[in-house]
C-alpha positions, 0 to 999 in steps of 0.5 A: 262874083260873089257867089262864085267866090263863096262857092269856092270857099265852101266847096274847097275849089280853086277860083280863078280872078281877074284882080284890080290892082289900085296902086298900079292901075292894072288887072291881074289874072291869079289863081286862088285857094280861098281860105276865109272870107272876112268883113273889116272895117265896112269891107269884105275881103278874101284871104287865099293862097295865091298860086302865082305868088306862092303865099298867103294874100288878102284881096279885097272883094270889090277889086275882083272883076271877074271869078270862075270856079275851077275843078281843082281842090283848094289847098289848105293853108296854116294861117300860122305860116 
């Protein structure tokens, strides 16, 4: 799981994930363009462009249930937007 997310981030490829939304108690499949991985308050997070929502989002890595690399190139987004 972490290997796929790291590979997608370093190789600039999209990743398809199953993300568990804790508040709604549901799992959603999303295609993401990873931007960076950050460590904040004892947890790892993925900053990524969410192709489903068309916006930059932050995903807790411990909420990602499955991750699969795609062959599509990741979009590089300006963090100021």
